[in-house]
Every structure is written in C-alpha cells, then in structure tokens.
N, C-alpha and C positions, 0 to 999 in steps of 0.2 A: 764936202757934203757929209753930214753925219749919217751913218747907216745904223738903223735900229734893228736889232735882231728880231726876226718874226718868230713868235712862240705859238706853236700849234695849240688849238683849243682842246682842253681835256675835260671830258664830262664825267663826273663822279656821282654816285648815289649819295643822297643826303646822309650825313653822319649817323643820325639816329636810326634810320632804316637799316643801314649796314650792321649796326650794333645789334639790333633786335634779331636780324636774320642769323647772325653768328651764334647768338645765345640760344635761340630756338633749335638750331641744328645741333649744337653741343648737347643740349638736354635730350634731344631725340636719340642721338647716337649713344649717349651714356645710359639710356634706359631709365629716365626719370619716370617712375610710376610704381604701381603696386601689383604684386602677383597673386594676392589672396583670392579675390573673387574669380579671376580668370582661371586659376589653377583648379578650383572646385568645379567649375563648369567643364573643364577639360578632363580632369582625372576621375571624377566620380563615375561618369558614364563608362569610361574606358576600363577602369578596374572592375566595375560591376559586370560588364559584358564578358571580360576574360574569366572572372571567377565562375560565372554561370556556365560558360562553355566548357571549362576544364572540369567542372563538377559533373556534367553529363558524360564527358569523355572518361573520367576516372571510374564512374559507375559502370559504363559500358565495358571498359577494359576488364574490370574485376569480374563481371558476369562471364566474359569470354574466357578468362583464366580458369574459372571453375569448370568449364567444359573440358579443359585439358588437365584437370586435377592439379592446377597450379595455385600457389598461395596468393590470395588477394591482399592488397596493401591499400590502406586508406590514410590519406593526409588531409587534414583540415586546415584551411586558411584561418588562423585564429585572430590575426590582426594585420592590417595594412596601414602603414604610416608613410606618407609622402612628404619629404622635407625639401622645400625649394628655397633657393636663395639667389639674389642678384646683387652684385657689387659693381659700382660704376665710379669712374673718376673723370672729371672734366678739367682741362687746362685751357685757358683762354687769354690771349694777348692780342692787342691790335693797336696800330698807330697810323695816323693819316697826317700828311704834311701839306704844304701850301699848294701843291699841284704843279709846281715847276718841274721840268724834267730832271734837273739835278737833285731835287729833293727826294723824289721817289716816294714809295709808300710801302707799308708792311702790315700783314695780318698773320696771326698764328692761332691755330685752334687745335686742340687734341682731345680725344675722348677714348675711353677704354671701358669695357664691360665684361664681366664673367658671370655666367648663369650656371647654376648647379642644381641637379635634381637627384636626391639620394633616397629612393624608396626603401623602407624597411618592412619586409614581409616575414611574418612568423608562421611556421607550419607546426601543427600538433599531430603526431601519429596516433592512430586509433589502436590502443593496445590495452591489455590487462582488463580491469573491471569494466572500463568503458567499451572495450571490444565486445565483451560478453553481453553488456546491456544493449548495445546497438544491434548486434547481429544474432546472438544466440537466444535471447529472451523472447518468448512469443509475444506478439502484439496483444495488448489488452482489448477485451471487447469494447471498453469505453472508447479507446482510440479508433477502433474500426467503425463504430456507429456514430462517432462524432463526424466522421467524413460523410457518412450517409445523411446525417442531419444537415451538413453544409451543402448538400445538393449533389454529391457524387452518385452515379448510378449504383443502386444497391446490388444489382446482379454482378457488375464488374468488380465491385469492392469485395463481395463475398467469394467470388470465384478465385480471386487472387490471394486473399488473406486467410481463408478458412479451409481447414482440412475436413472438418465434419461439423454438423449442426444436429444436436440431439441424436448422435449415432448415425446420421445419414452422411455418407462420405462423398467428398469431392474427388475428382480425378487427380492423380499425381503422376508426373512423368519423370520425376527425379529418380536416378538410378537406385537410390537407397530406399525409396518409398513407392516403387512402381505399382500402381493399381488402377483399375478402371473405375469410373465414376458410378455411383448408384444412380440409375435413371431418375429417381425421385429428386435427386439434388438439383438437376437442371430444371425439372418441373417447378421446384421450389423457387429457383432464381427468377424464372419467367413470371410466376405469380406475384412475387414480391415487387418486381419491377413495375408491373401494371398497377399494383396498389400504390406504389410511390408516385407514379404519374398522376394518379387521381388525388394527390395531396392528402392521403388518408393514413400515412405512415409517419410516426414521430418518435422522438426519444426524449425522455425526461430523467433528470438526476434526482434520486430519492435518498435521503439519509435517515436511517433508523438505527437506534442503539449505537450511535457514533460510527456506524458503518455506511459508507457511500456505495450506492449501487445504481446501475442503469436500468431503466424501465422502458421497454419497447411498447409502444401504443399503436393499436390498429383501431381506428375510429369505428364506432358501431353504425353510425349513419353514413354509409358509403353508397355510391351509385350501384344500381342493380347489376350492371355488367361486371362489377368488381366483387360483388358478394360471393360469387363462385370461387374467386381467387382466395378470399379470406378463408373459406371452408377448406380449400386445398392446402393452405399453409397449416391450418390446425390439424388436419388429418395426417400430413406428412410428419409433422413434429410431435404428434400425440399430445396436443394441447386441449385444455378444457374449452368447449365451444362458447361458454357464457362468460369468459374472462377476456377483457379487452386490454389489460395491462399485464405485461409479461416481464419477468425479471431476467436480465442478461447476466450470465456468469461464464467463467472459463472452465472447461472440462470436456470430457468425452461424452458423457450421458447426463441427462438432467435428473434432479432429485425429486421433482414433482411435475405435475401436469400444468403448472403455471410458470415454468422456468424454461428458458432456452439456453442450453449449454453449447458454447462455441469452442471448438478445439482450433485455436488460431495458429497460424504459422509464424515463425520468426523471419527476420529479414534474410538470414542465411538460407532458409528453406525457400523463400520466394526467389532469391537469386538462382538457386539450383534448379528451380522449375523453369525459369527463363533460359538458363544455360543449356538445358537439355534439348531445346528446340532450335538452337542456332544452326544455320545452314553451314556446317563446317566443310572445308574443302575435301573433295573426294580422296585426294592423296593422303590427307591426315587420317581419314577414316580407315583407309586400306592399310596404312602403317600402324594402326592401333594407337596413334598419338592422342586421339580424342574419343570420348565415349560415343557409342553408336546412337543413332536416332531412336527414340522410343517407338515401340510397335504401334501400328494403326489399330484403333478399336474395332471390334467385330461389327459394331453398328455405329459408324461415324456420325457425329453431330457437329453442327457449326460451333458448338461450345468447345469442341476438341481442337479447334484451330489454335496455332500459337498465340499467346497473349501479346507478345512483341516479336515481330519478324526481324531477325538479325541476319543480314546477308553477309557473304564473303566473296572477295575477288582479289586477283593479283594486282589489278590497277586501282588507283585511288578513285573512289566514286566522284562523279562531277557534281552531284546534287544530293548531299546527305544531311540529315538532321543532326547526326552525330557519327563520327568515324574515328576508329583507332587502328593503329598498325601493330600487328602481333604475329610473330613467327612467319615473317615475310608475306603476310596476307593482310588485306584490309577487311575489317569487320564494321558494318555500318547499318544504320536505320534509314530507310528511304524517306526523304523529306515530303513526299507526296502521300505517304501512308499515315493518314490522320489517326486511325485506330491505334497503331503502334506508338505514334508520338504521344497521344493522349495517355495511353497506358504507362509509357515510360515516365511522363511527367508525374503521374499519380504515384509511381514508385519513388520518385525523388521526394514527394511530399510525405510518403510513408516513412522514408528513411529519417526525415526530420522529426516525425512524431515518435520514432522509436527511442529517442533520447528522453530519459527520465532522471529525476534527482537533481543534484546540484551540478551546474555546469563547471567544467574545469577552469582553473585560474590561468589566464594568459600570462606570459612572462612580462615582467615589469621592464619597460624600455624608457630610457631617458633620451629625449629629443631636444637638441639645442634650439633656442629661440633665435632665429636669424634676424 
C-alpha cells in the first residue's frame, strides 16, 4: 500500500497584505515625515516662556545686587535659532515560498533614524554706550506720558518715574538721594488719577519749528466732582487757570506757567529705589553686607509703602512670581501680591522703552539647510 505523507495545513496572510504591512512599518520606524510645522508648535512656546522667565529673574537679581552694592550684569538674548534634522534609512527584503515545510519562508526589514536638534543662542552684553543709554539716561517725558496715554495709572507711573514735577519733589529712598516727599506731590497724584478715571486727561504730539513736543491736555468740560481736582493740579504746579494745553519738558523747574517740567529718573535710579526696600536677611544687615532699610517717614502714608515687595528666605519659596538665589538666600516676589507683580511688569515695559536710537546689529550666523 502506498503511504502518502500527510502535510499539515499552513495558513499565510495574502502576499500583498504582508508586503504593505512591512513597508508601512519601515516607513514609520524610519521617520518618514516632516519636522517643520511640529517644531514650530513645540519650540516657539517653549523658547518664549523661558526667555520671559529669565528676563524677570535677571531683572530681579540685578535689583538685589544693587542692595549689596554689587555690579549688575545684563545679557540680552539677541537671537535664537533652532536647527533640527532627521536622517532615516530603510532596508527591506522579503521572500515567500510554496508553503511546504522544506521550502520555509523569509522576511527581512531594517530601519534606522537619527534626530538632531542644535539650537544656536546668541547673547549680547549690555555695555558701553548702550549701557549708558539704557540705565543712566533719564526717561523722556514723552516715554512716561505715552504709558499714561496707553492706560497705565498716572499715579503709579509718576510715582515710579518722576523725581519732581515743577519743583514739587517725590519721595526717594535711595541711599544717594534720601529725602521725604513733598506732601503736595501725593496730593497731585491723587488728583491726576481721578481726572484720568473721568477720561479727561490726554496727551498730544505737537511739532513746531521742526521741534517735537508733548502737550498734556485737561479737558475744560469735565464732571463737577473732578473740577476741584483740576484746580488742585493747577495750584500745585503753578499753572495758568485758563490754559487747557500744557507743554511737557524735561527739567527741574518750568520756564512758564503753561509748562510742566518733569525731572524724570533713569532706570538705574528706579532700580536703586526698589533695591532700598528689599527685605534683606537680618544677618546681612547686622554684618553690614547690605544697606540698611530707609527710615520711616514722620507722617507715614500709603504712598510710602514699597513699590515692589521683595522678600528673602533661606528656603526656596513654594509659590513665587519670580525668585533668584543670591548669597545663600532666596529673594522673591509673592505670586499672590498683585500690586507688586503689576509694578514689576511695568518696570519691564519701562526697561524696553529706555532703548533709543539704532538697535545693535546681531551677529551674522550661517545655518545649514538640512
């Protein structure tokens, strides 16, 4: 009797399906795709967040350094270039036979990929003429009142940026300019703020004889409850009662009764004012490492409170708007202190406005096209 060998039944996927599966897998592993749109979505937000955070930290650190008579250092991020590349290689080989046990089958697939991300970040130190322009040059009255025109509270803007208005002096807690405020200055701030809230305060740019000047306008038709404030402003600044347009200029005293002379601060002076009210560690004050706190006024006013409350502690704060580590202590602004946060943000805006003239040229960088 003839015996026929029994061959087990072998089930295979159809040829075309197996081929498609292997090709799709190879393409997926090899990284067939483009990085452009996804890299923008990922990198732009990340870089922007880090730059904003370090900008706050650098500003806070330099303010703290001034309290200790240490030299501030400013580095600008002049350019950020992120170069991403992906290289992939796919090897594919496959063979299928009749399905008999002795014939066997074989498939071979290989894929390799290399991803590289080479960010190029350029820093520009603030020095020389730019250092002088940023930090030592007083803010222009035009820059100060452009912020007021943009909606910033006039009382906070003038308290921070102005030393005197028509000879009426603001308080200074800086060790080099320590003086009490003229009580009329705070009265002036209150009156101007109420006028601003009534939408009766404006600024206009006027050009005469090729000279550009800022004109402060207080509307004639104002609410009755604000009329008293308008008279108060004119009385304190010795202005003509029948003049609604007043010229803004830089200086200690005005040249006429239709002019407001603002003696503005530089960014360096503003930073020194903030540094003087830092809550420095008691050990540092006892050792003479930091300047002592300014004296309390004879007649304290809410206006005499620190513009920005900067705390200190040995432990890192759990919830801080900005925090820096300096001389084994943490200096920080509480994230729940909205007044200090708003004032600090305003200082960052002022620092940007302090730049005038032609911006410095960033270094020329050649980036390969991958």
